[in-house]
C-alpha positions, 0 to 999 in steps of 0.5 A: 486289777492286776493279778500282781502290784505293778505288772501291767499284763493283766491276771493270766488264766492257766489252763483247765487241769482239772478232771472232772467226772464229765472228762471221765470215761465212767460206764463199762459200755463205752470201754467196750465201744472203743475197743470194738471201733478204736485204734491203739498205740502202743508204747513201753508204759501204757496203750493208748486207744482211741475212739469216737462216741457220739459224744467223744470230747478228750474224755479219759478212762483208765485201765491198769490190770492185774498184770500190773501188780496187786492193788498198790501197784495198780492204783499207782499205775492209775495215779501216775497215768491220770496225772500225766493225762491231767497236766498235759491236756489242755496241749491236746484237741480232737473229737476222740475218747482216750483209754489208758491202759497201764503196763507193768514197765510203769511202775520202774519209769519216772513221772517225766518218762510217763507225761513224755511217752504220753505226748508220744503217743497222743502226736502219733494219734493226730491228738497234739494241737500244732 
């Protein structure tokens, strides 16, 4: 049965846009390992770190330090980074883990600017599928 009556293309499977626990970095040791051996790419609103752990699979870690602002601003920064990642993860590939570090400018940037910068940094890091 088709997804929509009258359509002949059949049901479409949208890309997975979730961000389950297995797709996130959750332990301090994982963050420390990536910072110790990883590579960084600096943007205006964020810094992207990549590293290859044993079981690396495009997992995401987020950091928003007190330099970004108070608790509300840090939460807002993390939400923007998480959403940009979640919506664009399907366009990326690689056996690396990623840490996104928020910078103060993220609070003044639009959602589109954050997504554009994320994809630019991912391209520089070689994560964007051809």
